[in-house]
Residue, then its C-alpha position, 0 to 999 in steps of 0.5 A: m500500500n502506497l502512503d499518500y504523504s499529501q495527507f500530512f498537509h492536513m496535520m500542520p499543527e502536529v507536523t510543526l510541533m514535531a519539527l519543534l520537538v526535534i529542533v529542541f532535542i538537537v539544540d539541547f543535545v548539542t549545548a547541554h554540556k555547557a550547563p552544570i548540574v547543581l542539586t541545591d536550594e540556591k536562589t535563582g542565578p544567571s542561566p548558562r543558556p540565557w538564549f534557550n528560553p527565548l528561542v523556544c518561545i519564538f519557535m512556539l510563536a511561529h507555530i501559532l502564527v503558521n496554524i492560526c488561520p482556520t483550515e478546511s474540514a478534512s479527514v485523513f488516514g482512513e478517516m481516523y484523523v479529522t480537522s475542521p476550523m473549530i478544531g484549528v481554533v482549539k489547537t491555537i488556544l492550547a498552543f497560546g496557553t503553552l506559549i504563556v507557560f514557556i514565557q513564565a517558566r524562565t525564572w523557575l528554570s534558571r534555578p541551579d537545580s532546574t537549569f540542567k533539565e531545561g531541555e527536558f522540560y520543553m520536550l515534555i511540554i511539547s510532547t503533551l501538547l502533541g498528544m492533546n492535538m491528536m486527541v482533539s482531532a481523533n475520529h476513532f476511539l483508538l486514536f483518541f486513546l493514544g493521544l490521551e496517553m501521549a499527553s498523560v505520560p509526559m505530564a506525570c514526568l512534569v508533575a514529578f519534575d522537582k522530585y528533590r523539592h517539596n512533594s513533587a515526587e509524591a504528586g507525580a506518583k498520585f497523578i500517574l496512579t490515578a491516570t492509569f486507573s482512569s485509563g483502565v476504566m475508560l478502556y473498559g467502557l470502550t469495550f462495551i461500546y465496541a461490542d454494541a456498535g461493532s466499530l470504534y469510528f465515531n461516525e459508525v458508533a453514532k449510527n449504531l448505538s442503542a440505549t441498551p444497558m451495556t451501552l449505557m454502562g460503557m458510556v458511564f465508564y467512558f465519561s468517568g475516565l475522562g472525568f478524571k482528566i477534567s477533575l470533575v467530582p467525584f473524580h477529583f480526589w487527586t487534584a489538590d495533592t497533585y497541584q500542591g506538589a507539582p512545580t507551580t509552572i506545571t500546575g498552571y499548565l495542568s489546570v488550563v491547557s490539559k483541562g481545556a483539551a479534555a473538556f473540548t474532547l468530552c464535549t465533542i464526543l458527547m454531542h457527536v457520538f452519544g447524541a442519540l443518548m442525550q436524554q440519558w447523559q444530560y442528567l448524568l452531566g447535570i448531577v456531575i456539574v452541580l456536585s463539581i461546582t458546589i463541593a469545590n466551592l465549599f472546600a475552596i473556602r477552607q483552604t489556606e495553601l494557595k495552590r490547593f485553593m486554586a485546585f478546588s477553584s479549577i474543579s469548580q471552573a471545570g463544572y462551569i465549562m461543562l455547562a456549555v455541553m448541556g445545550n447540545s448545540g453549536m452555541g455550546v461548542t462556541a461558548l466552551t471554547y471561548y470559556i477555555l480561552v478566557y480561563v487560560v489567561a485568567n488562571m495563568s495570570v494567577f499562577t504567574i504571580i504565585s510562582a513569582i512570589e514563591e521564588r522570593n518567599n522560600g517556596v512558601t505558597d500559603m495565603d498568609a504570605y499575601n497579607g499586606l502584599y499591596s503595601t509592598n508590591p501594589k502592581l502584583a496585587f492589582l494584577m492578581t485582583l483583576a485575574l481573580f475578578s475575572l475567574g469570579g465573573i465580575p464585570p467588565f472582565a472577560g470571565m463575566f462574558s464567558k460565564f454568561f455564554v455558557f449559561m445561555a448555551a445551557l439554557e438553549q435546551g429550554s428544559s426545566w432540568a437545564y434551568l435548575i442546573v443554571f440556577i444552582a450554578l448562579i448561586n455558586t457564583v456568589i460563593s466563588l466570589y466570596y473565596y476569591l475575595l479572601i485573597v483580595k482581602a489578604m492583599y489589601i486589608n490584612k496586616s502582616e508584621n513581616p510582609l513580603p519585601a518589595f521586589k522587581s519581577d523579571c522581564n519574562t514574568r512581566l511579559a506573561l502578566a502583560i499578555c494575560t492581563l490584556g486578555v482578561a481586560l479585552f477578550g470580553v469587550c472585544s467582540y471579534v474574539y468571540d466572533w473568531i471562534f463562532a465563525a469556525l463552527 
C-alpha cells in the first residue's frame, strides 16, 4: 500500500510541533554540556543558556502564527484523523496557553537545580501538547486513546519534575496512579461500546448505538475516565495533592491547557457520538456539574495553601465549562471554547504571580504570605485582583462574558432540568466570589508584621502578566474574539 504523504498537509499543527520537538532535542543535545548540574536550594542565578528560553518561545510563536488561520474540514488516514476550523481554533488556544507557560517558566528554570533539565522540560511540554492535538482531532476511539496517553505520560514526568523539592515526587506518583486507573476504566467502557456498535469510528458508533444497558454502562465508564482528566467530582480526589506538589509552572499548565483539551474532547464526543443518548447523559452531566461546582466551592473556602485553593477553584471552573455541553448545540461548542480561552489567561495570570512570589518567599505558597502584599508590591496585587475578578465573573472582565455564554448555551435546551442546573450554578457564583475575595482581602486589608519585601519581577514574568492581563481586560469587550471562534463552527 502506497502512503499518500499529501495527507500530512492536513496535520500542520502536529507536523510543526514535531519539527519543534526535534529542533529542541538537537539544540539541547548539542549545548547541554555547557550547563552544570547543581542539586541545591540556591536562589535563582544567571542561566548558562540565557538564549534557550527565548528561542523556544519564538519557535512556539511561529507555530501559532503558521496554524492560526482556520483550515478546511478534512479527514485523513482512513478517516481516523479529522480537522475542521473549530478544531484549528482549539489547537491555537492550547498552543497560546503553552506559549504563556514557556514565557513564565524562565525564572523557575534558571534555578541551579532546574537549569540542567531545561531541555527536558520543553520536550515534555511539547510532547503533551502533541498528544492533546491528536486527541482533539481523533475520529476513532483508538486514536483518541493514544493521544490521551501521549499527553498523560509526559505530564506525570512534569508533575514529578522537582522530585528533590517539596512533594513533587509524591504528586507525580498520585497523578500517574490515578491516570492509569482512569485509563483502565475508560478502556473498559470502550469495550462495551465496541461490542454494541461493532466499530470504534465515531461516525459508525453514532449510527449504531442503542440505549441498551451495556451501552449505557460503557458510556458511564467512558465519561468517568475522562472525568478524571477534567477533575470533575467525584473524580477529583487527586487534584489538590497533585497541584500542591507539582512545580507551580506545571500546575498552571495542568489546570488550563490539559483541562481545556479534555473538556473540548468530552464535549465533542458527547454531542457527536452519544447524541442519540442525550436524554440519558444530560442528567448524568447535570448531577456531575452541580456536585463539581458546589463541593469545590465549599472546600475552596477552607483552604489556606494557595495552590490547593486554586485546585478546588479549577474543579469548580471545570463544572462551569461543562455547562456549555448541556445545550447540545453549536452555541455550546462556541461558548466552551471561548470559556477555555478566557480561563487560560485568567488562571495563568494567577499562577504567574504565585510562582513569582514563591521564588522570593522560600517556596512558601500559603495565603498568609499575601497579607499586606499591596503595601509592598501594589502592581502584583492589582494584577492578581483583576485575574481573580475575572475567574469570579465580575464585570467588565472577560470571565463575566464567558460565564454568561455558557449559561445561555445551557439554557438553549429550554428544559426545566437545564434551568435548575443554571440556577444552582448562579448561586455558586456568589460563593466563588466570596473565596476569591479572601485573597483580595489578604492583599489589601490584612496586616502582616513581616510582609513580603518589595521586589522587581523579571522581564519574562512581566511579559506573561502583560499578555494575560490584556486578555482578561479585552477578550470580553472585544467582540471579534468571540466572533473568531463562532465563525469556525
